[in-house]
C-alpha positions in Angstrom: -25.8 12.0 -36.3 -29.0 12.8 -38.8 -29.4 12.8 -42.1 -29.5 16.7 -42.1 -25.8 16.4 -40.9 -25.0 13.7 -43.6 -26.1 16.2 -46.3 -23.4 19.1 -44.9 -20.8 16.6 -45.4 -18.6 16.2 -48.5 -17.8 13.1 -50.2 -14.5 13.2 -53.1 -13.6 10.0 -54.8 -9.7 9.3 -55.8 -8.5 6.7 -57.5 -4.8 6.2 -58.8 -2.3 3.5 -58.3 -4.7 0.8 -58.0 -6.7 2.2 -55.2 -10.2 3.3 -54.7 -11.1 5.4 -51.8 -14.0 7.9 -50.7 -12.8 10.6 -48.7 -15.1 12.5 -46.8 -15.2 15.4 -44.8 -17.4 18.3 -42.8 -18.9 21.8 -44.5 -16.9 23.4 -42.5 -13.5 21.4 -43.2 -12.9 19.0 -40.4 -11.8 15.6 -41.7 -14.7 12.9 -40.8 -12.3 10.1 -42.6 -12.3 7.9 -45.9 -13.8 4.3 -46.9 -11.8 2.1 -48.9 -14.2 1.2 -52.0 -12.1 -1.5 -53.0 -12.2 -3.6 -49.6 -15.6 -1.7 -48.5 -13.7 -1.0 -45.0 -14.5 2.2 -43.1 -11.4 4.2 -41.6 -12.7 7.6 -39.5 -10.9 9.8 -38.1 -11.7 8.9 -34.8 -14.1 6.7 -33.1 -16.5 9.7 -33.0 -16.8 9.9 -36.8 -17.7 6.4 -37.4 -21.2 7.0 -37.4 -21.1 9.6 -39.8 -18.8 8.6 -42.0 -21.0 5.2 -43.0 -24.1 7.1 -43.1 -22.2 9.9 -45.4 -20.9 6.9 -47.7 -24.3 4.9 -47.4 -26.0 8.5 -49.3 -23.4 8.9 -51.9 -23.5 5.2 -52.6 -27.4 5.6 -53.1 -26.9 7.8 -56.2 -24.4 5.1 -58.2 -24.9 2.0 -56.7 -23.4 0.2 -60.1 -20.3 1.9 -59.3 -19.7 1.4 -55.9 -19.7 -2.3 -55.2 -16.4 -3.8 -54.2 -14.4 -5.6 -56.7 -15.0 -9.7 -57.3 -13.6 -11.3 -54.5 -12.7 -8.7 -52.4 -13.1 -9.2 -48.4 -16.1 -7.0 -47.2 -16.7 -6.3 -43.4 -18.7 -4.2 -41.4 -17.1 -1.2 -40.9 -16.3 -0.5 -37.0 -15.1 2.1 -34.8 -11.4 3.0 -35.2 -9.4 3.7 -31.7 -7.4 6.4 -33.3 -6.4 7.4 -36.7 -6.1 4.9 -38.9 -2.8 3.2 -40.7 -2.4 5.0 -44.6 -1.2 3.8 -47.7 -0.8 6.4 -49.6 0.0 6.5 -53.7 3.9 7.4 -55.1 4.0 11.7 -54.8 3.7 13.1 -58.4 6.8 14.7 -57.6 8.8 11.2 -58.6 10.1 10.6 -61.7 8.3 7.8 -62.3 5.2 5.9 -60.5 7.7 3.3 -58.1 5.6 -0.1 -57.2 4.1 0.7 -53.5 5.8 -0.9 -50.8 2.8 -2.9 -48.9 3.2 -3.2 -44.8 2.8 -6.6 -43.4 -0.5 -7.3 -42.2 -1.1 -6.7 -38.3 -3.5 -8.6 -36.3 -6.3 -6.8 -35.0 -5.1 -7.3 -31.8 -2.5 -5.2 -32.2 -3.5 -3.0 -34.7 -5.7 -1.0 -31.8 -2.6 -0.5 -29.5 -0.6 0.5 -32.5 -3.1 3.1 -33.5 -3.2 4.4 -30.0 0.5 4.8 -29.6 1.3 7.9 -31.6 1.3 11.2 -31.0 -0.5 14.2 -33.5 2.2 16.4 -34.6 0.3 19.2 -35.8 -0.5 20.1 -32.5 3.1 21.1 -31.9 3.8 24.8 -31.4 7.0 26.5 -33.0 9.8 26.4 -31.3 7.9 24.3 -28.6 11.1 21.6 -28.4 14.0 24.3 -28.2 11.7 26.8 -26.0 11.2 23.7 -23.3 15.2 23.1 -23.2 15.4 26.5 -22.7 13.4 26.4 -19.8 14.9 23.3 -18.3 18.4 25.1 -18.2 16.8 28.4 -16.5 14.6 26.4 -13.9 17.9 24.1 -13.2 20.4 27.4 -13.0 18.0 30.6 -12.6 20.4 32.5 -10.6 23.2 31.8 -13.5 20.9 32.7 -16.1 19.7 36.1 -14.7 23.3 36.9 -14.6 24.4 35.5 -17.7 21.0 37.5 -19.4 22.5 40.9 -17.8 25.8 40.6 -18.4 24.8 39.4 -22.0 27.2 36.5 -21.8 26.1 33.7 -24.4 24.9 30.8 -22.5 23.1 26.9 -23.7 20.4 28.7 -22.0 20.6 31.3 -24.2 21.1 29.4 -28.0 18.3 27.5 -26.9 16.1 30.7 -26.1 17.3 32.9 -29.5 16.5 29.6 -31.4 13.1 29.2 -30.4 12.8 32.5 -30.7 13.5 32.7 -34.6 11.4 29.1 -34.7 8.6 30.9 -33.8 9.1 33.9 -36.4 9.6 31.3 -39.1 6.2 29.4 -37.8 4.2 32.4 -38.2 4.9 33.1 -41.5 3.7 29.8 -42.4 1.1 29.7 -40.5 -0.4 32.7 -42.2 0.8 30.8 -45.9 -1.7 28.3 -44.8 -4.3 29.9 -43.5 -4.4 31.9 -47.1 -4.0 28.7 -49.0 -4.9 25.7 -47.2 -2.9 23.4 -49.7 -0.1 24.2 -47.7 -0.1 21.9 -44.6 3.1 22.8 -41.9 4.5 20.6 -38.9 6.5 22.2 -36.3 9.3 21.3 -34.0 9.1 17.2 -35.0 11.5 14.9 -33.1 13.6 12.6 -35.3 15.4 9.6 -33.9 16.3 9.0 -30.1 19.6 11.2 -29.5 17.5 14.4 -29.5 17.3 15.9 -33.3 14.5 17.6 -34.3 13.2 19.0 -37.9 12.0 23.1 -36.9 9.5 23.1 -39.7 8.4 20.4 -42.6 5.9 22.2 -45.4 3.8 20.0 -47.6 2.2 21.9 -50.5 2.1 21.7 -54.3 5.6 22.7 -54.9 6.5 19.5 -52.7 8.0 18.7 -49.2 10.6 20.8 -47.8 12.5 20.9 -44.2 13.0 24.2 -42.9 15.6 25.3 -40.7 15.4 28.4 -39.0 18.9 30.3 -37.8 18.1 33.5 -35.7 21.1 35.9 -36.2 19.4 39.4 -34.9 21.7 41.8 -36.5 24.5 40.0 -38.1 25.4 39.7 -41.6 25.2 36.2 -43.4 27.1 35.4 -46.8 26.2 32.4 -48.6 28.6 30.8 -51.8 27.5 27.6 -52.2 28.2 25.2 -49.6 29.9 28.2 -47.4 27.4 30.1 -45.1 29.2 32.5 -43.5 27.7 34.6 -40.4 30.0 38.0 -39.4 32.3 35.8 -41.0 32.3 33.4 -39.2 32.1 29.7 -41.3 29.1 27.3 -40.3 28.2 24.0 -41.2 24.3 25.0 -41.6 24.5 23.6 -45.1 25.8 20.4 -44.6 23.2 20.3 -41.4 20.5 21.2 -43.7 21.4 18.5 -47.0 21.6 15.7 -44.0 18.1 16.8 -42.4 16.6 16.7 -45.7 18.1 13.5 -47.0 17.0 12.0 -43.8 13.2 13.1 -43.8 13.4 12.0 -47.0 14.2 8.2 -46.2 12.2 8.5 -43.6 8.6 9.5 -45.2 9.5 7.2 -48.1 9.9 4.1 -45.9 6.2 5.0 -44.3 5.0 6.4 -47.9 6.2 3.3 -49.4 7.6 4.6 -52.6 10.1 8.0 -53.0 9.4 11.0 -51.1 11.8 13.7 -52.4 12.5 16.8 -49.3 14.3 19.8 -50.5 16.1 21.7 -47.6 16.1 25.3 -46.8 17.7 27.5 -44.5 15.9 30.6 -43.0 18.2 33.0 -41.6 15.7 35.2 -39.5 16.7 38.8 -38.3 19.9 39.3 -39.9 21.1 42.5 -40.7 21.7 42.0 -44.3 22.0 38.3 -46.4 24.0 38.0 -49.0 23.6 34.9 -51.6 26.4 35.2 -54.1 25.0 31.4 -55.0 22.8 28.9 -53.7 24.0 25.7 -52.7 23.2 23.0 -55.5 20.6 20.8 -53.4 19.9 23.5 -50.4 18.1 26.8 -50.4 18.9 29.5 -48.3 15.5 32.0 -48.3 15.1 35.1 -45.5 11.9 34.7 -43.3 10.4 37.8 -45.1 10.5 36.0 -48.3 10.0 32.3 -47.4 6.5 32.5 -48.3 6.6 33.8 -51.3 9.3 31.5 -52.7 7.0 28.6 -51.7 3.9 30.0 -53.9 6.5 30.5 -56.9 8.0 26.7 -57.0 6.6 25.0 -59.8 3.8 22.7 -58.6 4.9 18.9 -58.6 2.2 17.4 -55.9 -1.8 16.8 -56.7 -3.5 17.7 -53.3 -4.5 14.1 -52.7 -0.7 13.4 -52.4 0.0 16.3 -50.3 -2.9 15.7 -48.0 -1.6 11.6 -47.8 1.9 12.7 -47.0 0.9 14.9 -44.4 -1.5 12.4 -42.6 2.1 10.5 -42.5 4.1 13.2 -41.4 1.9 13.7 -38.5 2.3 10.9 -36.9 5.1 11.2 -34.4 6.0 6.8 -35.1 6.8 7.8 -38.6 9.9 9.5 -36.8 11.2 7.6 -34.5 12.2 4.7 -36.1 
């Protein structure tokens, strides 16, 4: 990489809770990586970014040598390309009532670190409704004739439930992706597998207003009525509120463990294509927001996260290994 390329990178210093980091991005917004100024260690986004990261940091340091020296007694190593995205140790999010002590993970031997880093999948690559669509296609492939007949006769089957669910997730996902394009401070993940029993989170949203789990409920032409913890579809009571509450609490536990600090998560139920949605009273700790209003509702929530914390939480949440414990 030449110096002309380095001149088209942006270096942003971030100091908080005892940490001192320099984040480097390309002019087009692509992440190059970050440098720990306290320990003088490189954390490139990919191995290919290692050289560019080192050169960008050198240029940044040349203008301020006195301010960037490692702390006395800190360990200094030559930066080496990483085999995958680095392990993150983010600061507590600003939405916590008070800064909690960061939980520092036990040191991982270098020989094991590369193996661990290579093991996780990037959930940011998941399309909305991907897991539900996969289930529907699997059931259709197992019984193609039965599926065709059931569709023709409008019989409700397990395949139909997964397929309609996937349609709903795609519709909600499209709204969220549009929000993220208009305002990059909002970051979205879709179809997150959780644990080992087939559970998943339809959408995880991280932005200025905090962290949210969104559960899409696709009921074309139906009437939705909500009164506190009671959620009815055409008069039939459902367990949607209880399930959304559990999903948000579980996500909060998982993210808090990974971040080493409390990460509050809010559950949201998103009715899709309903004929009418009547919310007499919102549940105490879960919200019901129709798909057409979800982006506006998120934007109007009070800001509780700064950009650096939101970015770090997203980098934690996008790793499949965060959710498989």
